N, C-alpha and C positions, 0 to 999 in steps of 0.2 A: 423675483429678485431675492438675493440672499438677505438674511436677517442681520448679518454682521454690519457694524458701522465703523470697523477699523479702516483707517486710511492706509492704502497701499504704501509700501516703503518707497521713499524718494530715491531716485537714481543718484549715483555717486556724483559729487561735484566735479566741475571741470570738463567742459564740452570741447573736444578737439575737432575742429572743422578744417578741411583742406584749404579753403579759400580765405581763411582768416589769418594765415601765416604771413610773415613778412620779415625781411632783414634789410630794410631800406629806410634811410632817413630822408624824408620827403623834402627837406631843405627849403622850406617855403619862402624864406627871406630872399633866396637867390632868384626867385621868380620875378622879382621887381627890377632886376638888372636889365637895362635897356638893350644891351647887345648880348644877352645870355646865350642864345643859340650860336651866334658867331664865335663867341669865346669857347664854348664847349666843343664845337666842331673843329676848332683849331688845335685842340688837344688830342693827339693820337690815342690817348688812353681812354677817351670817352667811348661808350658802346651804344649802338643803335639797336632798338628792338622793333622790327617791322611787324605791323599787324594789318590784316586784311579780312574784311567780312567776319569779324569775330574770331579770327584764327591767327596762329603764329607758326613759326618754323621751330621744330624741336629735333634734337638729336636723341634718338631712342635706343642707341647702342650703349649698353651698360646702364649707368645711372642717367636717368632722363634729365635733359637740360635744354634751356632755350638756345636757339642759334642767334647769336648777337654779331653785329658787324662793326667794323671800324668806320669812323666818320666819312672817309672818302668812298665807301662802297655804295652809299645811297645819298644822292644829292638832295638838298633842301628843295630845289625847284621841282623835283619829281614827286614830292610828298603832298598829299591832300591836306595834312595837318601834322604839326609836331607838338609834343608835350614833354616837358621836363619832369621826369619821374623822381629824381633825387639821387642819392649816393648810397652805395653799398655799405652796410654795417657788418657784413660777414667777413671774417678773416679766412674762411675756408673755401671761397669760390675760385673759379678759374681766373677771375680778375681780382686785383688787390682790393682790400678795404678802402673805401673812399672813391671808388670808380663811379663816375657820373653816367646816368642812363637817360637816353631820349627815346620816347616811343615815336615811331614814324608811321602814320596811317597812310596806306597806299591805295591807289585806284586799281582797277582790274589790270590795266596794261602794265603798270609798274610792278604789281605783285607777280604776275605771270612771267615777266621778264626776269625777275629775281629768282624764282623757283617754279617748278611745275605745280599744277593745281593740286595733285595728290600729295605733295610735300607739306601743304598747309594743314594744320590740325586744330580742332576745336578745343576750347578750354575745358569742357566737360571731360574730354578724353584723356587729357594729360595732367590736369592740375594736381591730382592726388599723387602723381609720380614725381613731381618736381620738388626740389628742396625749398626751404622757406623763402630764400631770396627770390628765386625765379617764380614761385607761386605768387608772391606779392607783386612783383613787377608785371606779371601777365594780367592779373586782375585789375590793377591800376590802369594799365594801358588800354585794355578792352573797354573798361568803363568810360574813360575819357574819349576814346574814339567813337563809342556809341552816342555819347552826349553830343559831340560835335556834329555827327551825322544827322541827328534829329533836331538840331537848333541851327538853322541856316539864316533866319531872318528875325529882326527885332520885333518883339511883341508890342512895342510902343510906336515905332515909326514905320515898320515894314521894310526898312533898309537892310542890306546884307550885313551879317555879323562878322567881325574880324577878331581873331584870337589875339590876346594880349597876356602879359604876365606869365610867360613860360607855358602858354596853352591852357591856363586855368581860369581865364576870364574872357568873355565875349562882349564886344561893344560895337554898336553901329557908328560909323563916322558922323561926327557932329552931335552925338547924343551922349550925355554923361551917364546914363543908366548902364549898370553892369549886369551881365547874365552869368551866373555861376553854375558849375556842375550840379545837377539835381540828383537826389536819392529818394526813392519811393519806399517807405517802410511797409513791410508786410510781415504778418505773424504766421508762424507755423507751429502746430500744436500736437504734442503727444497726449491724447486723451486716454485715460485709463478708467476702468470701473472698479468696483469694490472687490472683484475677483482678480484684479491686477491683469486684466486683459487690455490689449492695445487696440484702439480704433483706427482703421485704415480705410481710405477711400480710393475709388478708381475713377479717374478723370475721363470725360467724354472724348478727349483727344488721344487717349492712350489705347493700346491693345487691351483686351478685356481682362487679362490676367496680371496686369501691372497695378500695384497698389502703393500708396504712400500716405504720409500724414496729411491732414487737412490744413489748408493755408488760405490766406486772403489778405488783401490790402487794407491798411488802416485808412479810415475815412477822415475827411477834414473835421476838426473839432473833437476827435475821438481819442481816448487814451488807449494804450496798448492792451490793457486788461479788458476794457470794454470791447475792443476789436476781437479779442479771443472769444469772449462769450457770444458776441453777435455772429461772427463767421461760423463758428462750430454749429450753432443752432440753425443758421441758414442752410448749411451744406449737409447736415446730418439729422436734424430734428432733436439733437441732444442738448440739454441745458448743462453747462459745466460750472463748477465753482473752484475757488482756490487757484487761480492762474499763478504759476510760479515761473519766473524767468530762468532760462537755462544757458543762453549764450546767443551769439549772433554770427552772421556770415554775409559778406557782400555777395551779391548774385547779379552781375551786370548783364541781365538778359531781359530788358536792356539796362535797367538802372535801379534794381531793387537792393534793399538791405533786409535780409531775412532775420527775424527776431524769434528765437526759439523759446517755446513755453511748454510747460506740462500743466494739465488741468484734470480735475476729477469729474466724472459724470455725476451729476447731482443725485445722491442716494435718496433724497426726499421726494423725488418725482418718479412717476411711472411713465418713463419715456419709451418711445418706439422709434427704431431707426427709420429715417425718412430722408433719403438723398434727394437733392433738389431736382434731379431728373434732367437738368440742363447742363450744368458744369460737372456735377458728380453723379454718375450713373449707379454706383453701388457703394455701400459702406458695410464693413464687417468688423466684428470683434475677433481678435487673434490672441491665442495663448502663445507663450514662448515656444512650446513644442510644435505648434502648428506652423509658426514662422520658420523654424529650423528644419522641419521635415517636408514641407511642401515644395518639391523640386520644380513645379510648374509656376510657382509664384515669382513674379518679377518685382524686385524692390528697387528703390532709387539707387543711382550710381554713387560710387565712393567719394566723388567731389562735392556732394550735396550735404547741407546741414540736416536734411531729412534722414539720410542714411546714418549720420553721426548720432542723431537722437535715437533712432531705432536700435542701433548697435549698443548704445549706452543702456537702453531699457533691457535689451536682451542680456547684457552682462550683469544686470542687477538681480537676476533671479536664477 
């Protein structure tokens, strides 16, 4: 190890992540209106965003944009679920500022009647291409659809759950308990050493030349900083100090909120890289030159917070 004890320079402030953007007022008070969906569907200016299996329809000619529909194009009876997403705050969209949006979750038959299977695209593929409004709408819609799909029955009574409050609350008939959308916090960390190298790992589920930042879920009763220290040690054998928050990004696969951190490999310890061998098969230190020059290395996609953090680190040196 180097004798230097100088802390590597911190990256520039302000982490830009593709899925953290939005130009939508979620208009939460309107969710309480008893006939909300009937009123919105009676307005021809309302726009529907169909989602199916984590996918949406996009127009990729020119500037990428979501394909939205007038209320009469998709019937409420043909939807698995509906969610009120809010109103546009953008004056520059195809629809005027104040336009109301409803996400419509479709089953296989309805989705394939609306469009061919290959027309539906995943959020990872298009989120970075969309403008702020469409990116925000898509993440919100996919997150709510995933929540509904995984919460069918009451944990108290076992009875079927019914959507209320614009699709933001689930309740079993005859039971007063409310089930709200859940979010699972997970930390993702740029670990650097005193030589200002970046630690990346290769997951067992990936091809061998794909590397990313180490990440993991926050456990019950655990602070974010404690989760950073624990997860990095479990996955790499490295003890870290000085966890510093960088930014966050929703990641609805199915319901995560990724909380980005930077941490320093503890210079007071003689650590050895030790991937856990189950989830993480390899961990390596990379210099900026190695990341820029290794053409065979596969990094995270542009829609991920991992890529935003890596790019920020690359730009700092």
